[in-house]
N, C-alpha and C positions, 0 to 999 in steps of 0.2 A: 785779622785786627785782633784776635782773641789770643793768637799766637804770638804777637807783640807783646799783649798784656799781661800773657804768662811768662814771657822772657823778662820782661820787666820785675815782675815780682819776684822770680828768683833771684834776679841779679840785686834787687835791694836788699832780700833778706839774706844772699851771700855777703855781702858788702858791709850791712848791719852786724852780721857775725863777726869778719874780720875786725871792724871798728871797733865792737866789743872786746875783743882778746887783745887789740893795740891798746883799748883805755886801761886793762890789766896794767900795764908796765910802765904806769905814769911814774915822775920821779920830781921831786922839788928841786930848785936851783937855788944853791946856797944865799946869797944876800936877801931873799925875798922871803916873805912869810910864809911857813910851811904848810899851810892850808892851798897854797898857790902851787898847780903841779902842770908840768910839761907831759903830753902823751900825745903821739901821733894818729889819734883816732878820728880827726880831722880829714885827713888824705883820702880814704873812702867815700866818704860823703862828697868831696870834691869830684871823685870820679864818677860818683852817680850823678851830682849834678850837671857836669860838663857832657855826660855821655847822654842821660836820659831826661835830665830837666831838673827844675827847680826842687819841686815837689818831690823827686825821686832823693834828692839831697838833705832836704828837710825829714824825710823819712828814714834814712839813715840815721842821721843824727838822734831821732826819737827814739827808734826801737832800740839805739846801742844804749842808751841813759835809761832806758826800761830795763833792759838786760842787766844791766850794772846795778840798777837799784834794787831787783829783784834777788840778784846772786850778792850783792856785796852788803845791800843796805845803806843805810843814812845815819851818819852819827847824833843828827836831831831828830830823828824818827819822822821825820819832814821832809821829802827830796830836796832841800834847799840847793844843796850843791849840785845834783842833776838837773835841777833848772837850771842854774848857773851854767852848767857845761854846756845845755842844749843851745841856750841864748847865744853864747861864746860862738859856737859851732855854727850856728844860723848867721851872725853878725859876719862872720869870717868867710864862710861858702858862697852865701848871695852876690856879694859884689864879683868874686871870682866868676860864677856864671853869667851874671849880666855883662861884665866886659869880654869875657870867652866868646859869648854869645854875639857879640856882635863884632869882633874882631879875633877870629879863630888862628891864631897863630900865636908864636911863642912869645912876641912882644903884648898879644892879648894877655895870655896867661900872665905875664911878669906885670902888665899892670893891674888886673884883676888882684893878683896877690898883694900889692905894694896897697889898691885902695882895701881890700878885705884886712890886712894887717891893722891899718888904721881906723877903719868901721869897727873892729874887735875891741882895740885897745880905746878909742874912744865911748866908744858905746857900753863897754863894762866897767869903764870906769863912771860912767853917769849913773849905770843901773846899780853897782855894788854902794855907791856913794847914797842914793836913795829908796834901795829897795834889798839888795843880796844879805849886805853888811848888816843892815837892823835885823832881817829877818833870822841871820846867825845868832847873834846877841840875844835877841827871844827867846829861840827854841834852845840855846847852849845855856841859858842864863849865864851869860858874861856880863861884867858890868858895860853898860851901857856906852859907846864911843861918844864924847863931847863932840861938839862942831870941829876944833882944831885937832884931835886925834883920826877921826874918820878922815880929814880934808886930809892929815899927811899920809895915813893908810892908803889914799886912793892914789896920792899922786908921787909919792915915793915906792911903792908897794905895787899896787894893781896896775897901771900905766905901764911902767917901764917893763913889767913882767909879760904884759901882755903885746908888748913891741917886740921884746927879744922871741917870744914863743911865736910870734907871726913870722919873724924872721927864719927861724928854725924850720916851720912849717914849710914855708915859702921855698927854700933852699930844697927841701926833700921832697915836694911839690915837682919843682921844677926837673930836679934830676929825672924822675920820674916821667915826666913829661916828655922829655925828649926821646928817651928810648921807648914810648908807647903812643906817640903823635899820630902813626899810621893805624893803630889799633883804633885810636880814640875815634879817629875822623871815621874808620868804618862802622862803629858803634853808634854815631850819632846818626849817621846816614841810615843806620837799620832802625833806629827807633823812632827816626822821623817819617820813615816810611809808612 
């Protein structure tokens, strides 16, 4: 039992570190607002979740955001972007874990990624509308967005961006999954023992 716990802690630390490094290589997509950036840091969190369980995936998301905040800081002084990134990651990886936990094959992974993409897109649209965008405007001293401007930002910017981000992440995860499926199965068995 102690050996499994130690192995899990080491794996979570390694995957968090990889996730943090991947987060540094973020990039915007030209048609969307500049603050929306794609990175591949959710991939290690998905690996953690499907091999060690949902808590491991959440911890990878948490640790990578803490590391990024410590090293890069936050333009608002408050880690609003890091909280949004953490929430985005959790909304994406949890459905993937849940579906894959019940249907442990390529179909389950594909279904989980589709549901994760929709969960992330819809969840972050709602959370940006009621929480994250108002926090950004408050801490950055930007003019407050009116109802119509806020709605347009969410519907025309955040929603399609997160759908596209989910599609990109899903494609990468599926490519990795096909080559790592045997290893993933062994890791799941080792962590469940």
